[in-house]
KOLZAKE-192299 format. One record per residue (C-alpha): y, z, x; residue in three letters. Coordinates in nm, 2 decimals, padded with zeros to 4 digits, m for minus. Layout:
BEGIN
{atom {Y Z X} ALA}
...
***
This chain:
BEGIN
{atom {m03.96 02.24 m00.22} UNK}
{atom {m03.80 01.90 m00.25} UNK}
{atom {m03.42 01.88 m00.29} UNK}
{atom {m03.31 01.77 m00.63} UNK}
{atom {m02.99 01.61 m00.70} UNK}
{atom {m02.74 01.82 m00.89} UNK}
{atom {m02.66 01.70 m01.24} UNK}
{atom {m02.29 01.68 m01.15} UNK}
{atom {m02.25 01.60 m00.78} UNK}
{atom {m01.93 01.72 m00.62} UNK}
{atom {m01.66 01.45 m00.59} UNK}
{atom {m01.54 01.41 m00.22} UNK}
{atom {m01.17 01.47 m00.18} UNK}
{atom {m01.09 01.12 m00.06} UNK}
{atom {m01.25 00.98 m00.38} UNK}
{atom {m01.03 01.20 m00.59} UNK}
{atom {m00.71 01.11 m00.39} UNK}
{atom {m00.78 00.73 m00.41} UNK}
{atom {m00.86 00.75 m00.78} UNK}
{atom {m00.54 00.94 m00.85} UNK}
{atom {m00.34 00.68 m00.64} UNK}
{atom {m00.49 00.39 m00.83} UNK}
{atom {m00.42 00.55 m01.17} UNK}
{atom {m00.07 00.65 m01.07} UNK}
{atom {00.03 00.30 m00.93} UNK}
{atom {m00.13 00.12 m01.23} UNK}
{atom {00.05 00.34 m01.48} UNK}
{atom {00.37 00.32 m01.29} UNK}
{atom {00.36 m00.06 m01.28} UNK}
{atom {00.28 m00.07 m01.65} UNK}
{atom {00.57 00.16 m01.74} UNK}
{atom {00.81 m00.03 m01.52} UNK}
{atom {00.71 m00.35 m01.69} UNK}
{atom {00.77 m00.20 m02.03} UNK}
{atom {01.11 m00.05 m01.94} UNK}
{atom {01.22 m00.37 m01.78} UNK}
{atom {01.13 m00.57 m02.09} UNK}
{atom {01.32 m00.32 m02.31} UNK}
{atom {01.63 m00.36 m02.08} UNK}
{atom {01.60 m00.74 m02.11} UNK}
{atom {01.50 m00.79 m01.75} UNK}
{atom {01.22 m01.03 m01.83} UNK}
{atom {01.15 m01.17 m01.48} UNK}
{atom {01.10 m00.82 m01.34} UNK}
{atom {00.89 m00.72 m01.64} UNK}
{atom {00.66 m01.02 m01.58} UNK}
{atom {00.63 m00.93 m01.21} UNK}
{atom {00.52 m00.57 m01.28} UNK}
{atom {00.29 m00.69 m01.56} UNK}
{atom {00.12 m00.94 m01.33} UNK}
{atom {00.08 m00.68 m01.06} UNK}
{atom {m00.09 m00.42 m01.29} UNK}
{atom {m00.44 m00.59 m01.29} UNK}
{atom {m00.42 m00.61 m00.91} UNK}
{atom {m00.37 m00.24 m00.90} UNK}
{atom {m00.67 m00.19 m01.12} UNK}
{atom {m00.88 m00.42 m00.89} UNK}
{atom {m00.85 m00.15 m00.62} UNK}
{atom {m01.09 00.05 m00.84} UNK}
{atom {m01.37 m00.18 m00.73} UNK}
{atom {m01.31 m00.10 m00.37} UNK}
{atom {m01.31 00.27 m00.44} UNK}
{atom {m01.63 00.26 m00.64} UNK}
{atom {m01.80 00.09 m00.35} UNK}
{atom {m01.68 00.37 m00.12} UNK}
{atom {m01.42 00.15 00.06} UNK}
{atom {m01.14 00.40 00.01} UNK}
{atom {m00.92 00.28 00.29} UNK}
{atom {m00.94 m00.08 00.16} UNK}
{atom {m00.84 00.05 m00.18} UNK}
{atom {m00.53 00.22 m00.04} UNK}
{atom {m00.45 m00.09 00.17} UNK}
{atom {m00.47 m00.31 m00.14} UNK}
{atom {m00.25 m00.08 m00.35} UNK}
{atom {00.01 m00.06 m00.07} UNK}
{atom {00.02 m00.44 m00.03} UNK}
{atom {00.05 m00.49 m00.41} UNK}
{atom {00.33 m00.24 m00.44} UNK}
{atom {00.51 m00.37 m00.14} UNK}
{atom {00.51 m00.72 m00.28} UNK}
{atom {00.63 m00.60 m00.62} UNK}
{atom {00.91 m00.40 m00.46} UNK}
{atom {01.03 m00.69 m00.26} UNK}
{atom {01.03 m00.93 m00.55} UNK}
{atom {01.20 m00.68 m00.78} UNK}
{atom {01.48 m00.62 m00.52} UNK}
{atom {01.53 m01.00 m00.49} UNK}
{atom {01.53 m01.05 m00.87} UNK}
{atom {01.72 m00.74 m00.97} UNK}
{atom {02.09 m00.78 m01.06} UNK}
{atom {02.16 m00.47 m00.85} UNK}
{atom {02.00 m00.63 m00.54} UNK}
{atom {01.88 m00.39 m00.27} UNK}
{atom {02.11 m00.12 m00.41} UNK}
{atom {01.85 m00.06 m00.68} UNK}
{atom {01.66 00.28 m00.65} UNK}
{atom {01.34 00.08 m00.64} UNK}
{atom {01.40 00.05 m00.26} UNK}
{atom {01.28 00.41 m00.22} UNK}
{atom {00.92 00.28 m00.30} UNK}
{atom {00.92 00.14 00.06} UNK}
{atom {00.94 00.49 00.20} UNK}
{atom {00.67 00.61 m00.04} UNK}
{atom {00.44 00.34 00.07} UNK}
{atom {00.48 00.43 00.44} UNK}
{atom {00.44 00.80 00.36} UNK}
{atom {00.12 00.75 00.17} UNK}
{atom {m00.01 00.53 00.46} UNK}
{atom {00.08 00.81 00.70} UNK}
{atom {m00.11 01.07 00.50} UNK}
{atom {m00.42 00.87 00.41} UNK}
{atom {m00.49 00.58 00.64} UNK}
{atom {m00.63 00.57 00.99} UNK}
{atom {m00.39 00.50 01.28} UNK}
{atom {m00.48 00.13 01.29} UNK}
{atom {m00.42 00.07 00.92} UNK}
{atom {m00.12 00.29 00.92} UNK}
{atom {00.04 00.08 01.19} UNK}
{atom {m00.04 m00.24 00.99} UNK}
{atom {00.11 m00.11 00.66} UNK}
{atom {00.42 00.02 00.85} UNK}
{atom {00.47 m00.33 01.02} UNK}
{atom {00.43 m00.50 00.68} UNK}
{atom {00.68 m00.26 00.52} UNK}
{atom {00.93 m00.33 00.79} UNK}
{atom {00.88 m00.71 00.74} UNK}
{atom {00.91 m00.69 00.36} UNK}
{atom {01.22 m00.46 00.36} UNK}
{atom {01.38 m00.67 00.64} UNK}
{atom {01.32 m00.98 00.42} UNK}
{atom {01.48 m00.82 00.12} UNK}
{atom {01.79 m00.71 00.32} UNK}
{atom {01.82 m01.06 00.49} UNK}
{atom {01.81 m01.23 00.15} UNK}
{atom {02.07 m00.98 00.02} UNK}
{atom {02.30 m01.02 00.31} UNK}
{atom {02.28 m01.40 00.31} UNK}
{atom {02.35 m01.41 m00.07} UNK}
{atom {02.01 m01.55 m00.18} UNK}
{atom {01.92 m01.27 m00.42} UNK}
{atom {02.01 m01.24 m00.79} UNK}
{atom {02.26 m00.97 m00.71} UNK}
{atom {02.53 m00.96 m00.98} UNK}
{atom {02.74 m00.69 m00.82} UNK}
{atom {02.95 m00.67 m00.50} UNK}
{atom {02.72 m00.68 m00.20} UNK}
{atom {02.75 m00.38 00.03} UNK}
{atom {02.44 m00.44 00.24} UNK}
{atom {02.48 m00.48 00.61} UNK}
{atom {02.23 m00.47 00.90} UNK}
{atom {02.36 m00.13 00.99} UNK}
{atom {02.24 00.00 00.65} UNK}
{atom {01.90 m00.15 00.71} UNK}
{atom {01.89 00.04 01.04} UNK}
{atom {01.97 00.36 00.86} UNK}
{atom {01.70 00.28 00.60} UNK}
{atom {01.44 00.23 00.88} UNK}
{atom {01.55 00.56 01.05} UNK}
{atom {01.51 00.76 00.73} UNK}
{atom {01.17 00.60 00.66} UNK}
{atom {01.05 00.66 01.01} UNK}
{atom {01.15 01.03 00.99} UNK}
{atom {00.94 01.09 00.68} UNK}
{atom {00.65 00.88 00.81} UNK}
{atom {00.65 01.08 01.14} UNK}
{atom {00.66 01.41 00.95} UNK}
{atom {00.37 01.30 00.72} UNK}
{atom {00.16 01.17 01.01} UNK}
{atom {00.21 01.47 01.23} UNK}
{atom {00.14 01.71 00.94} UNK}
{atom {m00.18 01.52 00.84} UNK}
{atom {m00.32 01.51 01.19} UNK}
{atom {m00.23 01.87 01.26} UNK}
{atom {m00.40 01.99 00.95} UNK}
{atom {m00.71 01.77 00.96} UNK}
{atom {m00.74 01.69 01.33} UNK}
{atom {m00.78 01.32 01.27} UNK}
{atom {m00.79 01.14 00.94} UNK}
{atom {m01.10 00.95 01.04} UNK}
{atom {m01.27 01.28 01.12} UNK}
{atom {m01.16 01.43 00.80} UNK}
{atom {m01.30 01.15 00.59} UNK}
{atom {m01.62 01.15 00.79} UNK}
{atom {m01.66 01.53 00.74} UNK}
{atom {m01.62 01.47 00.36} UNK}
{atom {m01.88 01.19 00.33} UNK}
{atom {m02.07 01.19 00.66} UNK}
{atom {m02.32 01.41 00.84} UNK}
{atom {m02.16 01.54 01.16} UNK}
{atom {m02.49 01.57 01.34} UNK}
{atom {m02.65 01.23 01.28} UNK}
{atom {m02.35 01.01 01.19} UNK}
{atom {m02.53 00.90 00.87} UNK}
{atom {m02.38 00.95 00.52} UNK}
{atom {m02.43 01.30 00.38} UNK}
{atom {m02.53 01.37 00.02} UNK}
{atom {m02.18 01.34 m00.12} UNK}
{atom {m02.12 01.02 00.08} UNK}
{atom {m02.45 00.88 m00.02} UNK}
{atom {m02.39 00.94 m00.39} UNK}
{atom {m02.04 00.80 m00.37} UNK}
{atom {m02.15 00.48 m00.20} UNK}
{atom {m02.48 00.44 m00.39} UNK}
{atom {m02.31 00.48 m00.73} UNK}
{atom {m02.13 00.15 m00.67} UNK}
{atom {m02.45 m00.02 m00.56} UNK}
{atom {m02.71 00.08 m00.81} UNK}
{atom {m02.63 m00.09 m01.14} UNK}
{atom {m02.69 m00.39 m01.37} UNK}
{atom {m02.74 m00.73 m01.21} UNK}
{atom {m02.94 m00.63 m00.91} UNK}
{atom {m03.25 m00.46 m00.78} UNK}
{atom {m03.26 m00.17 m00.54} UNK}
{atom {m03.52 00.04 m00.36} UNK}
{atom {m03.46 00.40 m00.27} UNK}
{atom {m03.68 00.56 00.00} UNK}
{atom {m03.68 00.94 00.05} UNK}
{atom {m03.84 01.10 00.36} UNK}
{atom {m03.90 01.47 00.42} UNK}
{atom {m03.98 01.61 00.77} UNK}
{atom {m04.28 01.84 00.78} UNK}
{atom {m04.27 02.20 00.90} UNK}
{atom {m03.90 02.19 00.99} UNK}
{atom {m03.85 02.56 01.00} UNK}
{atom {m04.16 02.61 01.20} UNK}
{atom {m04.05 02.35 01.45} UNK}
{atom {m03.71 02.53 01.48} UNK}
{atom {m03.89 02.86 01.55} UNK}
{atom {m04.09 02.69 01.82} UNK}
{atom {m03.82 02.50 02.00} UNK}
{atom {m03.49 02.66 01.90} UNK}
{atom {m03.18 02.55 01.72} UNK}
{atom {m03.04 02.32 01.99} UNK}
{atom {m03.36 02.13 02.04} UNK}
{atom {m03.41 02.10 01.66} UNK}
{atom {m03.06 01.95 01.63} UNK}
{atom {m03.15 01.69 01.90} UNK}
{atom {m03.47 01.62 01.70} UNK}
{atom {m03.26 01.56 01.38} UNK}
{atom {m03.03 01.33 01.58} UNK}
{atom {m03.33 01.13 01.69} UNK}
{atom {m03.46 01.11 01.34} UNK}
{atom {m03.12 00.98 01.22} UNK}
{atom {m03.12 00.72 01.50} UNK}
{atom {m03.46 00.60 01.40} UNK}
{atom {m03.37 00.58 01.04} UNK}
{atom {m03.05 00.39 01.12} UNK}
{atom {m03.26 00.14 01.33} UNK}
{atom {m03.47 00.06 01.02} UNK}
{atom {m03.16 00.00 00.80} UNK}
{atom {m03.01 m00.35 00.80} UNK}
{atom {m02.66 m00.46 00.71} UNK}
{atom {m02.56 m00.33 00.36} UNK}
{atom {m02.83 m00.07 00.34} UNK}
{atom {m02.72 00.29 00.31} UNK}
{atom {m02.89 00.55 00.53} UNK}
{atom {m02.82 00.92 00.47} UNK}
{atom {m02.92 01.27 00.56} UNK}
{atom {m02.94 01.44 00.22} UNK}
{atom {m03.04 01.78 00.33} UNK}
{atom {m03.15 01.98 00.64} UNK}
{atom {m03.47 01.78 00.68} UNK}
{atom {m03.45 01.51 00.40} UNK}
{atom {m03.34 01.16 00.46} UNK}
{atom {m03.27 00.86 00.24} UNK}
{atom {m03.25 00.48 00.27} UNK}
{atom {m03.11 00.27 m00.02} UNK}
{atom {m03.16 m00.11 00.01} UNK}
{atom {m03.04 m00.38 m00.22} UNK}
{atom {m03.22 m00.71 m00.30} UNK}
{atom {m03.57 m00.56 m00.23} UNK}
{atom {m03.76 m00.71 m00.52} UNK}
{atom {m04.13 m00.65 m00.59} UNK}
{atom {m04.37 m00.37 m00.52} UNK}
{atom {m04.49 m00.52 m00.19} UNK}
{atom {m04.14 m00.55 m00.04} UNK}
{atom {m04.05 m00.20 m00.16} UNK}
{atom {m04.37 m00.05 m00.01} UNK}
{atom {m04.31 m00.24 00.31} UNK}
{atom {m03.96 m00.08 00.34} UNK}
{atom {m04.10 00.26 00.27} UNK}
{atom {m04.37 00.20 00.53} UNK}
{atom {m04.11 00.12 00.80} UNK}
{atom {m03.93 00.44 00.72} UNK}
{atom {m04.26 00.63 00.74} UNK}
{atom {m04.34 00.48 01.08} UNK}
{atom {m03.99 00.54 01.22} UNK}
{atom {m04.00 00.91 01.12} UNK}
{atom {m04.34 00.99 01.26} UNK}
{atom {m04.27 01.03 01.63} UNK}
{atom {m04.31 01.27 01.93} UNK}
{atom {m04.00 01.44 02.06} UNK}
{atom {m03.99 01.68 02.36} UNK}
{atom {m04.35 01.78 02.31} UNK}
{atom {m04.32 01.82 01.93} UNK}
{atom {m04.51 01.60 01.69} UNK}
{atom {m04.28 01.51 01.41} UNK}
{atom {m04.44 01.40 01.09} UNK}
{atom {m04.30 01.32 00.75} UNK}
{atom {m04.39 01.24 00.39} UNK}
{atom {m04.22 00.94 00.22} UNK}
{atom {m04.17 00.85 m00.15} UNK}
{atom {m03.99 00.55 m00.30} UNK}
{atom {m03.87 00.41 m00.63} UNK}
{atom {m03.73 00.09 m00.75} UNK}
{atom {m03.43 00.01 m00.97} UNK}
{atom {m03.43 m00.08 m01.26} UNK}
{atom {m03.81 m00.04 m01.31} UNK}
{atom {m03.83 00.33 m01.22} UNK}
{atom {m03.49 00.46 m01.32} UNK}
{atom {m03.18 00.35 m01.50} UNK}
{atom {m02.89 00.46 m01.28} UNK}
{atom {m02.87 00.65 m00.95} UNK}
{atom {m02.97 00.99 m01.08} UNK}
{atom {m03.28 00.86 m01.25} UNK}
{atom {m03.37 00.66 m00.95} UNK}
{atom {m03.34 00.96 m00.72} UNK}
{atom {m03.55 01.17 m00.95} UNK}
{atom {m03.82 00.90 m00.96} UNK}
{atom {m03.82 00.89 m00.58} UNK}
{atom {m03.83 01.27 m00.56} UNK}
{atom {m04.14 01.26 m00.78} UNK}
{atom {m04.30 01.01 m00.55} UNK}
{atom {m04.21 01.23 m00.25} UNK}
{atom {m04.39 01.53 m00.41} UNK}
{atom {m04.70 01.32 m00.45} UNK}
{atom {m04.68 01.20 m00.09} UNK}
{atom {m04.64 01.56 00.04} UNK}
{atom {m04.96 01.66 m00.15} UNK}
{atom {m05.16 01.36 m00.02} UNK}
{atom {m05.39 01.34 00.27} UNK}
{atom {m05.37 01.06 00.52} UNK}
{atom {m05.08 00.83 00.52} UNK}
{atom {m04.86 01.04 00.29} UNK}
{atom {m04.66 00.76 00.15} UNK}
{atom {m04.63 00.72 m00.23} UNK}
{atom {m04.45 00.52 m00.50} UNK}
{atom {m04.41 00.60 m00.87} UNK}
{atom {m04.75 00.46 m00.95} UNK}
{atom {m04.92 00.70 m00.70} UNK}
{atom {m04.78 01.02 m00.86} UNK}
{atom {m05.03 01.30 m00.92} UNK}
***
């Protein structure tokens, strides 16, 4: 039986975390702008108001599946706002807004890979150091007595480093490695391709108005019979080979996935016309018909085009599933599009 997409696919944890972060930062900036305006701090209100749309723009990265880029953008936006607020605020760096620096580093420690965590930490040190330097040299709008010294900045860095270290160690101890945790949520551990959740998350940001897409589904024949013949370990190696072959067909920007135990998918953008769509499906069909360790692996392939065959990802997947059913029932090439359904 073909695998059908659930009506409400589960949302990967990283997607939820990033969405909550975007909403929290955007609402926080808006409220800060409103409160500053009410207190008569117009310059600060304008800064937060201008930053609010930038926070919202991170949603586009999240929809496309680039969750780390979304967190990076949010961090940089918030870091810039914090620095400008500290420089413009009559209270200078004595303002409680300085605690946001520590929050930025802590979020980076919890959510980002080691490389991007290091980048955000370095940028935070640079931004906070700039704020303290301007305060100490008297170039801020501080209207109260300046108490800032470089020794205070050193204490600030020490406290921030403690919380960042705790957050990082806790995350990597609980999840092993953040990169591995994200991959486990949206990737297939065996093949390295996207899993069903990862495919749905990425494809949802691709399939939409203003473009054309082709979805190809492939189902390996007699998978359980093959497993009975060669064993679990050999079958895993066979699946890895199938994933490698599918990935070799995919070009830059195309999404290759393992949707189920023996079902694979390839989503391509900009494939316009029946002939181009069928040619892509034929490449997948040829790639997944192969001999491996004395086993003849064969498959059936179905494909569908957006927007002709379905409005939205779910409709497109259902159309491709229907084509796959027709292909599995066919004799010969066993490749079918929507026009070939029985």
